[in-house]
C-alpha positions as CSV (number, residue, x, y, z in Angstrom):
1,X,1.3,-152.8,-106.7
2,X,2.5,-152.6,-110.3
3,X,4.1,-155.3,-112.5
4,X,7.9,-155.3,-112.7
5,X,9.3,-153.8,-116.0
6,X,9.1,-156.2,-118.9
7,X,12.7,-155.6,-119.9
8,X,13.8,-157.7,-116.9
9,X,12.6,-160.9,-118.5
10,X,11.5,-162.5,-121.8
11,X,7.7,-163.1,-121.6
12,X,6.9,-166.8,-121.6
13,X,4.2,-168.6,-119.7
14,X,5.5,-170.6,-116.7
15,X,3.6,-173.1,-114.6
16,X,4.6,-172.4,-111.0
17,X,3.3,-174.2,-107.8
18,X,3.4,-171.9,-104.9
19,X,3.0,-172.8,-101.2
20,X,1.0,-170.4,-99.1
21,X,1.3,-170.4,-95.3
22,X,0.0,-168.2,-92.5
23,X,-0.6,-168.3,-88.8
24,X,-1.6,-164.7,-88.3
25,X,-5.2,-164.2,-89.4
26,X,-4.8,-167.1,-91.9
27,X,-8.5,-167.2,-92.9
28,X,-8.1,-163.7,-94.3
29,X,-4.5,-163.8,-95.4
30,X,-4.5,-166.9,-97.5
31,X,-7.5,-165.8,-99.8
32,X,-6.0,-162.3,-100.0
33,X,-2.6,-163.7,-101.1
34,X,-4.4,-165.6,-103.9
35,X,-6.1,-162.4,-105.0
36,X,-2.8,-160.6,-105.1
37,X,-1.1,-163.5,-107.1
38,X,-3.9,-163.1,-109.7
39,X,-2.6,-159.6,-110.4
40,X,0.7,-161.2,-111.7
41,X,-0.7,-164.2,-113.5
42,X,-3.6,-166.6,-113.4
43,X,-4.2,-168.9,-110.4
44,X,-5.7,-171.8,-112.3
45,X,-5.9,-174.4,-109.4
46,X,-5.8,-174.4,-105.7
47,X,-5.5,-177.2,-103.1
48,X,-7.5,-177.7,-100.0
49,X,-6.4,-175.6,-97.0
50,X,-4.6,-177.7,-94.4
51,X,-3.9,-177.0,-90.8
52,X,-0.7,-178.0,-89.1
53,X,1.1,-177.2,-85.8
54,X,4.0,-174.7,-86.1
55,X,7.4,-176.3,-86.7
56,X,10.4,-175.2,-84.6
57,X,8.4,-173.0,-82.3
58,X,5.3,-172.6,-80.3
59,X,2.4,-170.4,-81.4
60,X,-0.8,-170.5,-83.4
61,X,-1.3,-173.3,-85.9
62,X,-0.5,-172.7,-89.6
63,X,-3.0,-172.9,-92.4
64,X,-1.3,-174.1,-95.6
65,X,-2.3,-174.5,-99.3
66,X,-0.7,-174.7,-102.7
67,X,-1.8,-172.9,-105.9
68,X,-0.8,-173.3,-109.5
69,X,0.1,-170.0,-111.0
70,X,0.5,-169.4,-114.7
71,X,2.7,-166.4,-115.1
72,X,5.1,-164.7,-117.5
73,X,7.7,-164.4,-114.9
74,X,10.6,-166.8,-114.6
75,X,10.8,-168.3,-111.1
76,X,13.7,-166.3,-109.8
77,X,12.0,-163.0,-110.8
78,X,8.7,-164.2,-109.5
79,X,10.2,-164.9,-106.2
80,X,12.2,-161.7,-105.8
81,X,9.9,-159.2,-107.5
82,X,6.5,-160.6,-106.8
83,X,6.3,-163.0,-103.9
84,X,8.5,-161.0,-101.6
85,X,6.6,-157.8,-102.4
86,X,3.3,-159.5,-101.7
87,X,4.7,-160.8,-98.3
88,X,5.9,-157.3,-97.4
89,X,2.6,-155.7,-98.5
90,X,0.8,-158.2,-96.3
91,X,2.9,-157.3,-93.3
92,X,5.6,-160.0,-93.3
93,X,8.7,-159.1,-91.5
94,X,11.6,-161.4,-91.9
95,X,13.7,-161.9,-88.8
96,X,16.6,-164.2,-87.7
97,X,13.8,-166.6,-86.5
98,X,12.7,-168.4,-89.6
99,X,9.9,-170.0,-87.6
100,X,8.3,-166.8,-86.3
101,X,4.6,-166.3,-86.8
102,X,3.7,-164.6,-90.1
103,X,0.7,-163.2,-91.9
104,X,1.9,-164.9,-95.1
105,X,4.7,-167.1,-96.4
106,X,5.0,-167.7,-100.2
107,X,7.5,-170.2,-101.6
108,X,8.0,-171.7,-105.0
109,X,7.8,-175.5,-104.7
110,X,7.9,-176.6,-108.4
111,X,8.5,-174.4,-111.5
112,X,8.1,-175.7,-115.0
113,X,8.5,-179.3,-113.7
114,X,11.7,-178.5,-111.7
115,X,11.6,-179.0,-108.0
116,X,12.7,-175.8,-106.3
117,X,12.1,-176.8,-102.7
118,X,13.6,-180.3,-102.0
119,X,12.2,-180.4,-98.4
120,X,8.7,-180.8,-99.9
121,X,9.2,-184.6,-99.8
122,X,9.5,-184.6,-96.0
123,X,7.1,-181.9,-94.8
124,X,3.3,-182.7,-94.7
125,X,2.4,-179.0,-94.9
126,X,4.0,-178.9,-98.4
127,X,3.6,-182.5,-99.7
128,X,-0.1,-183.0,-98.9
129,X,-1.5,-179.9,-100.6
130,X,0.9,-180.1,-103.5
131,X,-0.1,-183.8,-104.0
132,X,-3.6,-182.7,-104.7
133,X,-2.4,-180.7,-107.7
134,X,0.6,-182.7,-108.8
135,X,0.0,-186.3,-107.6
136,X,2.3,-188.0,-110.1
137,X,5.4,-185.9,-109.4
138,X,8.2,-188.5,-108.9
139,X,10.7,-188.3,-106.1
140,X,14.0,-187.7,-107.8
141,X,15.8,-190.6,-106.0
142,X,13.2,-193.2,-105.1
143,X,10.8,-192.6,-108.0
144,X,7.8,-192.8,-105.5
145,X,4.9,-190.6,-106.6
146,X,4.1,-187.5,-104.5
147,X,0.6,-188.7,-103.7
148,X,2.0,-191.9,-102.1
149,X,4.5,-189.9,-100.0
150,X,1.8,-187.4,-99.0
151,X,-0.5,-190.3,-97.9
152,X,2.4,-191.5,-95.6
153,X,2.8,-188.0,-94.2
154,X,-1.0,-187.3,-93.8
155,X,-1.5,-188.3,-90.2
156,X,-4.6,-186.9,-88.3
157,X,-2.4,-185.7,-85.4
158,X,-0.1,-183.8,-87.9
159,X,-2.3,-182.3,-90.5
160,X,-6.0,-182.0,-91.2
161,X,-8.1,-180.4,-93.9
162,X,-9.9,-177.1,-93.3
163,X,-12.6,-177.1,-95.9
164,X,-14.2,-174.1,-94.2
165,X,-11.5,-171.8,-95.7
166,X,-12.1,-171.1,-99.4
167,X,-9.2,-169.5,-101.3
168,X,-11.3,-167.9,-104.0
169,X,-13.3,-168.6,-107.1
170,X,-10.9,-170.9,-109.0
171,X,-11.8,-173.3,-111.8
172,X,-9.5,-176.2,-110.6
173,X,-10.8,-179.0,-108.5
174,X,-8.8,-180.5,-105.7
175,X,-8.6,-184.2,-104.9
176,X,-9.0,-185.6,-101.4
177,X,-6.1,-187.5,-99.8
178,X,-8.0,-188.5,-96.7
């Protein structure tokens, strides 16, 4: 997979928090997606991997994590030219069922301090791993810090850490919420 042509953007380093999710061979697909992201920037920090039940459907549990990617792609191009290509290369087929099992799901949560995925405040599989990397992110309305919201969402019957899954050799350290 090659980089998109540079004439499509003005090079500038962006700090982008990306959620990773998988419920088809997640122990293989999450680390593989981190390796692929490193081809388009530098993954400088990763969260713990967290396991959750599927939302909106039955099926295997999801493993979820968040990474901080420093890249020269603006968020819109990163999403359309990089993240969607990685998903396709890894076998993701988008269907009318947005809750269908998938080998990988990559979404931008926060880019350069801007919240791109407002549902992160109410979903444990997004808030808990992101809070490890960005604990002081304030809720835009209540002002509550993300780590406080994540602690409220972090119930043992909803989400639990999977410390047996390692995403790769990353310099960043994660912080425990539980």
